[in-house]
C-alpha positions as CSV (number, residue, x, y, z in Angstrom):
1,M,-0.3,0.1,0.1
2,N,1.2,3.5,-0.8
3,L,2.2,5.2,2.5
4,R,1.4,8.5,1.1
5,F,-2.2,7.3,0.6
6,V,-2.0,5.9,4.2
7,V,-1.1,9.2,5.5
8,A,-3.7,11.1,3.3
9,A,-6.6,8.6,5.0
10,L,-5.3,9.2,8.0
11,V,-5.6,13.5,7.5
12,V,-9.2,13.0,6.5
13,C,-10.4,10.3,9.0
14,A,-8.5,10.4,12.3
15,T,-9.3,13.2,15.0
16,S,-6.4,15.6,15.2
17,L,-4.2,15.0,18.6
18,A,-3.0,18.3,18.1
19,S,-5.5,20.9,18.0
20,A,-5.3,22.9,14.8
21,Q,-6.9,26.0,16.7
22,S,-4.5,28.6,17.9
23,Q,-2.9,28.4,21.0
24,P,-3.4,30.4,24.2
25,T,-0.7,32.6,25.5
26,I,0.8,30.3,27.9
27,I,3.4,31.2,31.0
28,L,5.1,28.4,32.7
29,H,6.1,29.4,36.3
30,C,9.5,27.3,37.2
31,G,11.2,26.6,40.2
32,H,14.2,26.0,38.6
33,V,15.7,26.0,34.9
34,L,18.7,24.5,33.6
35,D,20.4,26.8,31.2
36,V,22.2,24.4,28.8
37,H,24.3,26.6,27.6
38,T,26.3,27.8,30.5
39,G,24.8,24.6,33.0
40,K,23.8,26.8,35.5
41,V,20.4,26.2,37.2
42,L,18.5,29.3,37.3
43,A,15.6,29.6,40.0
44,D,12.3,31.3,39.9
45,Q,12.3,31.4,36.1
46,N,9.1,32.6,33.9
47,I,9.0,31.1,30.4
48,V,6.0,33.2,28.1
49,I,4.9,30.8,25.2
50,S,3.1,32.4,22.5
51,G,1.9,29.3,19.6
52,D,4.3,27.1,19.4
53,R,7.4,29.4,20.2
54,I,9.1,30.7,23.2
55,R,8.7,34.2,23.3
56,T,10.6,35.3,26.4
57,I,12.5,33.5,29.4
58,G,13.5,35.2,32.9
59,P,13.0,35.9,36.1
60,A,9.5,35.8,37.3
61,A,9.8,39.2,39.4
62,T,10.7,41.0,35.7
63,T,8.9,38.9,33.4
64,P,5.2,39.1,34.1
65,A,2.3,36.9,32.5
66,P,0.3,39.0,29.7
67,A,-3.1,39.4,30.6
68,G,-5.4,36.4,29.8
69,A,-2.0,34.0,29.9
70,K,-2.9,30.2,30.7
71,L,-0.2,29.9,33.7
72,I,1.0,26.4,34.1
73,D,2.9,25.7,37.8
74,L,6.5,23.9,37.2
75,T,7.5,25.6,40.8
76,N,8.5,22.1,42.2
77,A,10.2,21.1,38.8
78,T,13.8,21.7,37.1
79,V,13.0,22.2,33.6
80,L,15.3,22.2,30.6
81,P,15.1,21.9,26.8
82,G,13.1,18.9,25.5
83,L,15.8,16.1,25.0
84,I,17.0,14.7,21.2
85,D,18.0,11.5,20.6
86,A,20.4,11.4,17.6
87,H,20.4,7.7,16.9
88,T,16.7,6.1,17.0
89,H,14.5,3.5,14.8
90,L,11.0,4.1,15.4
91,I,10.1,1.7,12.5
92,G,10.2,-1.7,14.3
93,D,11.7,-3.3,17.4
94,D,14.2,-5.7,18.3
95,K,12.0,-7.6,20.8
96,S,13.1,-11.0,19.2
97,F,15.6,-11.8,16.5
98,D,14.1,-13.2,13.1
99,E,15.4,-12.2,9.8
100,A,12.1,-12.8,8.1
101,E,10.5,-10.3,10.4
102,P,10.7,-7.6,7.8
103,L,8.9,-9.6,5.2
104,K,6.1,-10.8,7.4
105,K,4.5,-7.0,7.5
106,S,3.3,-4.4,5.0
107,A,4.0,-0.7,5.0
108,A,1.0,-0.1,6.7
109,Q,1.4,-2.2,9.5
110,M,5.1,-1.1,10.5
111,A,3.8,2.5,10.3
112,Y,1.2,1.5,12.5
113,E,3.1,-0.2,15.0
114,A,5.1,2.8,14.8
115,I,2.8,4.9,16.1
116,P,3.0,3.8,20.2
117,H,6.8,4.2,19.6
118,A,6.5,7.7,18.6
119,R,4.2,8.8,21.7
120,S,6.5,6.9,24.1
121,T,9.6,8.6,23.0
122,L,7.6,11.9,23.5
123,L,6.4,11.1,26.6
124,A,9.8,10.3,27.9
125,G,10.8,13.5,27.1
126,F,12.3,13.2,23.9
127,T,10.8,16.1,21.5
128,T,13.1,15.5,18.6
129,V,14.8,12.6,17.1
130,R,16.9,11.7,14.2
131,D,15.6,8.5,12.9
132,V,18.3,6.9,11.2
133,G,17.2,4.0,9.3
134,T,14.3,1.4,8.7
135,Y,14.3,-2.0,6.5
136,R,11.1,-0.9,4.3
137,A,12.1,2.5,2.9
138,F,10.2,5.5,4.0
139,V,7.8,4.4,6.4
140,D,9.7,6.9,8.9
141,V,9.3,9.5,6.3
142,A,5.5,8.5,6.7
143,L,5.5,8.9,10.1
144,R,7.2,12.4,10.1
145,D,4.9,13.6,8.1
146,A,1.8,11.9,9.9
147,I,3.2,13.7,13.1
148,D,3.8,16.8,11.4
149,A,0.2,17.1,10.1
150,G,-0.7,16.4,13.7
151,I,-2.2,13.1,13.3
152,V,-0.4,11.3,15.4
153,P,1.6,12.7,18.8
154,G,5.7,12.3,18.7
155,P,9.1,13.7,18.2
156,R,9.9,16.1,15.9
157,M,11.6,13.5,13.4
158,D,14.8,14.0,11.2
159,P,14.4,10.4,9.0
160,A,16.6,8.7,7.0
161,G,14.3,7.1,4.4
162,A,16.6,4.1,4.0
163,Y,19.5,2.4,4.7
164,V,22.5,3.0,1.7
165,T,24.4,-0.2,2.4
166,I,26.5,-2.7,0.1
167,S,24.7,-6.1,-0.6
168,G,24.6,-8.1,2.2
169,G,26.0,-5.5,4.2
170,A,25.0,-4.1,7.4
171,G,22.0,-2.0,6.2
172,D,20.5,-5.1,4.0
173,V,17.9,-7.5,4.8
174,T,20.0,-10.6,5.4
175,G,19.9,-14.4,6.2
176,F,18.2,-15.6,3.2
177,A,18.5,-18.6,0.8
178,E,20.2,-17.4,-2.3
179,D,16.9,-18.1,-4.5
180,I,14.7,-16.2,-2.6
181,D,14.0,-12.8,-3.9
182,V,14.0,-9.8,-1.4
183,P,11.2,-7.3,-2.4
184,R,13.2,-3.9,-3.7
185,T,11.5,-2.0,-0.7
186,L,13.5,-3.8,1.9
187,R,16.5,-3.5,-0.2
188,Y,15.9,0.3,-1.7
189,G,19.2,1.9,-0.4
190,V,21.2,-1.4,-2.1
191,A,24.2,0.1,-3.7
192,D,27.8,-1.3,-5.1
193,S,29.5,1.2,-6.4
194,P,29.9,5.1,-6.6
195,D,27.6,5.5,-9.6
196,Q,24.9,3.5,-7.8
197,V,25.1,5.1,-4.2
198,R,24.9,8.6,-6.2
199,Q,21.5,7.2,-7.6
200,R,20.2,5.9,-4.4
201,V,21.2,9.0,-2.7
202,R,19.4,11.1,-5.1
203,L,16.2,9.0,-5.0
204,I,16.1,8.8,-1.1
205,I,16.4,12.4,-0.8
206,R,13.7,13.0,-3.5
207,H,11.5,10.8,-1.4
208,G,11.6,13.1,1.6
209,A,14.6,12.1,3.6
210,G,16.0,14.4,6.2
211,V,19.2,12.9,6.5
212,I,21.4,10.3,4.9
213,K,22.4,7.0,6.5
214,I,25.4,5.2,5.4
215,L,26.8,1.8,7.1
216,A,30.7,2.0,6.3
217,T,31.2,-1.3,8.6
218,G,30.0,-4.6,9.4
219,A,27.4,-4.6,12.6
220,V,26.8,-6.2,15.5
221,L,23.3,-7.4,15.0
222,T,23.5,-8.2,11.3
223,L,24.0,-11.6,10.6
224,S,27.4,-13.0,8.8
225,S,28.4,-9.6,9.5
226,Q,32.1,-8.3,11.3
227,P,31.7,-5.0,13.0
228,G,35.3,-4.1,12.7
229,A,35.0,-5.0,8.9
230,Q,35.0,-1.8,6.1
231,E,32.5,-2.4,3.7
232,M,31.9,0.7,1.7
233,T,34.4,2.1,0.2
234,Y,36.0,5.7,0.3
235,D,34.8,7.1,-3.2
236,E,31.1,5.3,-2.3
237,M,30.8,7.2,0.5
238,R,32.6,10.4,-0.5
239,V,29.5,10.4,-3.2
240,A,26.8,10.3,-0.7
241,V,28.6,13.0,1.0
242,E,28.5,15.0,-2.1
243,E,24.8,14.3,-3.0
244,A,23.6,15.1,0.6
245,S,25.4,18.5,0.4
246,K,23.8,19.7,-2.6
247,A,20.1,19.0,-1.1
248,G,21.9,20.6,2.1
249,L,21.6,17.3,4.0
250,K,24.2,15.8,6.4
251,V,25.2,11.8,6.4
252,A,25.1,10.0,9.8
253,C,27.5,7.0,8.8
254,H,27.1,3.7,11.1
255,A,30.9,2.7,11.7
256,H,32.2,0.2,14.5
257,G,35.9,-0.2,12.7
258,A,38.4,2.6,12.6
259,A,39.1,2.0,8.7
260,G,35.6,2.5,7.6
261,A,35.7,5.3,9.8
262,K,38.3,7.0,8.9
263,D,37.4,6.9,5.4
264,A,33.9,8.2,6.1
265,I,35.5,11.5,8.0
266,R,37.8,11.8,5.0
267,A,34.5,11.9,3.1
268,G,33.0,14.3,5.4
269,V,30.2,12.5,7.0
270,A,28.8,14.7,10.1
271,S,28.9,12.1,12.4
272,I,30.4,8.3,13.0
273,E,27.6,6.6,14.9
274,H,28.4,3.8,17.5
275,G,32.4,4.2,16.6
276,S,33.1,1.0,18.9
277,F,36.4,0.1,17.6
278,L,37.9,3.8,16.9
279,D,41.6,4.2,17.1
280,E,43.8,7.3,17.8
281,E,44.0,8.8,14.5
282,A,40.4,8.2,13.8
283,L,39.4,9.9,16.9
284,Q,42.2,12.7,16.4
285,M,40.4,12.9,12.9
286,M,37.3,13.7,14.5
287,K,38.5,16.3,16.6
288,Q,40.1,18.3,13.7
289,R,37.2,18.2,11.3
290,G,34.6,18.6,14.2
291,T,32.8,15.2,13.6
292,Y,30.3,14.1,15.8
293,L,30.7,10.7,17.7
294,V,27.0,9.1,18.9
295,P,27.8,6.2,21.1
296,D,24.9,4.4,22.2
297,M,26.1,2.8,25.5
298,Y,22.6,1.9,27.3
299,D,21.7,-0.7,24.4
300,D,24.7,-2.8,25.3
301,T,23.6,-3.7,28.9
302,V,20.4,-5.0,27.0
303,I,21.9,-7.0,24.4
304,M,24.1,-8.6,27.0
305,Q,21.2,-9.9,28.7
306,Q,20.4,-11.6,25.7
307,P,17.1,-11.0,24.5
308,P,14.4,-14.5,23.7
309,G,16.3,-15.1,20.0
310,Y,19.3,-13.5,19.6
311,P,21.8,-15.8,17.9
312,N,24.8,-16.1,20.3
313,S,27.2,-14.5,17.5
314,F,25.3,-11.1,18.6
315,I,26.4,-11.7,22.1
316,Q,30.3,-12.0,21.2
317,K,30.0,-9.2,19.0
318,E,28.3,-7.0,21.7
319,R,30.8,-8.0,24.3
320,A,33.8,-7.2,22.4
321,A,32.2,-3.7,20.6
322,G,30.5,-2.6,24.0
323,Q,33.8,-3.1,26.2
324,S,35.7,-1.6,23.8
325,Q,33.2,1.6,23.3
326,I,34.1,2.5,26.6
327,K,37.6,2.9,26.0
328,V,36.4,5.1,23.0
329,V,34.5,7.0,24.3
330,K,36.5,7.9,27.4
331,R,39.3,9.1,24.9
332,A,37.1,10.8,23.2
333,L,36.2,13.0,26.2
334,Q,39.8,13.9,26.7
335,L,40.3,15.1,23.5
336,G,37.1,16.9,23.3
337,V,35.7,15.2,20.4
338,K,32.1,16.3,20.2
339,I,29.8,13.8,21.1
340,A,25.8,13.9,20.7
341,F,23.1,11.7,22.8
342,G,22.2,8.5,20.2
343,T,20.6,5.3,22.0
344,D,19.9,3.2,19.1
345,A,16.7,2.9,20.7
346,G,14.4,0.0,19.2
347,V,17.1,-2.6,20.2
348,Y,15.5,-1.6,23.4
349,P,12.0,-0.3,23.9
350,H,11.0,2.7,23.2
351,G,10.8,5.3,25.8
352,D,13.7,4.1,27.7
353,N,15.8,6.5,25.9
354,G,17.0,8.4,29.1
355,R,18.5,5.6,30.9
356,Q,21.6,6.4,28.6
357,F,22.0,9.4,30.7
358,A,23.5,7.2,33.6
359,V,25.5,5.3,31.6
360,Y,27.1,8.5,29.9
361,V,28.2,9.8,33.3
362,Q,29.3,6.3,34.9
363,N,31.7,6.8,31.7
364,G,33.1,9.8,32.2
365,M,30.8,12.7,31.5
366,T,29.8,15.1,33.6
367,P,26.0,15.5,34.1
368,V,25.8,18.7,32.6
369,Y,27.5,17.5,29.7
370,A,25.7,14.3,29.1
371,I,22.6,16.7,28.9
372,Q,24.4,18.8,26.6
373,T,24.8,16.0,24.6
374,A,21.3,15.7,24.6
375,T,20.3,19.5,23.9
376,V,22.5,22.1,22.1
377,N,25.4,19.5,20.7
378,A,22.7,17.0,19.3
379,A,20.6,20.0,17.9
380,D,24.2,21.3,16.1
381,L,24.7,18.2,14.8
382,L,21.1,18.1,13.0
383,G,21.3,21.3,11.7
384,W,18.3,22.4,14.1
385,S,20.0,25.0,16.6
386,D,17.8,27.7,15.5
387,R,14.9,26.0,16.5
388,V,15.6,23.5,19.1
389,G,17.9,22.3,21.5
390,S,18.0,24.9,24.2
391,L,15.4,27.3,26.1
392,D,15.8,30.5,24.2
393,A,13.4,33.2,22.8
394,G,12.1,32.4,19.3
395,K,12.4,28.6,19.4
396,F,9.7,26.0,19.6
397,A,8.4,25.3,22.7
398,D,9.7,22.1,23.6
399,I,9.9,21.7,27.2
400,V,10.6,19.2,29.5
401,A,10.4,19.0,33.7
402,V,11.7,16.7,36.2
403,R,11.4,16.3,39.6
404,D,14.8,16.5,41.0
405,N,18.1,18.5,39.6
406,P,19.4,16.4,37.1
407,L,22.9,17.7,37.8
408,D,22.6,16.3,41.1
409,N,20.5,13.1,40.3
410,I,20.7,12.3,36.9
411,R,18.9,9.2,37.0
412,T,15.3,11.4,37.2
413,L,15.8,12.0,33.3
414,E,14.8,8.6,33.6
415,H,11.3,9.8,35.0
416,V,10.4,13.4,32.9
417,A,6.8,14.5,34.6
418,F,6.4,17.2,31.9
419,V,6.6,17.3,28.1
420,M,5.5,20.0,26.2
421,K,6.0,20.2,22.1
422,G,5.5,23.3,20.5
423,G,3.3,25.2,23.0
424,Q,1.7,22.0,23.8
425,V,1.3,19.8,26.7
426,Y,1.5,15.7,26.2
427,K,2.1,14.9,29.8
428,N,1.7,17.0,32.8
429,D,2.2,15.1,36.7
430,F,2.5,18.3,38.3
431,A,-0.1,20.9,39.7
432,V,-3.1,21.4,37.2
433,S,-2.5,24.6,35.4
434,G,-4.8,27.9,36.4
435,T,-5.1,31.2,35.7
436,P,-2.5,34.0,37.2
437,K,-4.3,36.8,39.4
């Protein structure tokens, strides 16, 4: 079924979950606000919101509520910008391993099943995600369009559309007999030369992708794939970056091994995803070129618990990758390599994204830097610093609140109590709103 038809049908038939009517001016009275630029916690602040944007923010004494504004009392909370996960997979999940799973569901089924994933992610406080790939092409683009249209609740999405990978590579659907023909929509980004990569990237962009995802090396959770082995060539990756740049898009690169990562960095990718086996040279190159590292550290805990049906080879590969990644991240922090928050959610339940903050802190990050990876840093990686990532006038009113100071208790981010996206409240476990006197 054509996903554009599905989205159009939903527009007609579904009741919009985000009111199309003009929103009233809202004032959030905040007991504490974390300034993610400076790392300081500011007391007794007001945030004034008009429509979907922040109008102003400042001390309550000098930032009065406009007449008729709706008050939301967050005096018992610490408020911070909506969180950003730069590496998610909202389409599908890995509750159990089955190489035939992508063949058992239509695109429409996968799109509908992604709706609760999007909702769970939003309610966990992640108001923006970069969704870096799905086996069935463009289901993520359809989900983004449905969210943007107000049909279903979910975070702002920057979708990849399809994996760009070599035949039999980390992003290909593997594990089938040679005489089985896998549908083209499940192998949309498969390419085996620079010319083929150029063609695939062009078409993926034309179908609405917001970021290009390439896979430079093998993967942990792909059959007969070695994470440290390079798969795409430098020329193939260079072409992907060239075509993405023409459209104003960035390239996210899956790379565990150092050789593949270094060719990707030379080619000009914006980020290295995972980076499990990066060496000193690769990290130095990233520091010099400003390439982001997006380390998914919490999913190591989940994978090592051996989810039902996971092949033993996955566990063995993850054991090596997870242990090495800790060393890589610690060295990256020493060098000052830029790091953005990315979880690989889908490997574990959507909505558990916040559990990675504590893992980051356990492995060398300060609490404030861990939060910055999911706010200002992630916004910069996406190229969205003008709209998300901090509480500044003119940016989207994407705002979350927690009960404790996350600088003292980083795990409070695992239980976000208030979520606002674009000026609309999706969750409020604090006092009910009222009208200021």
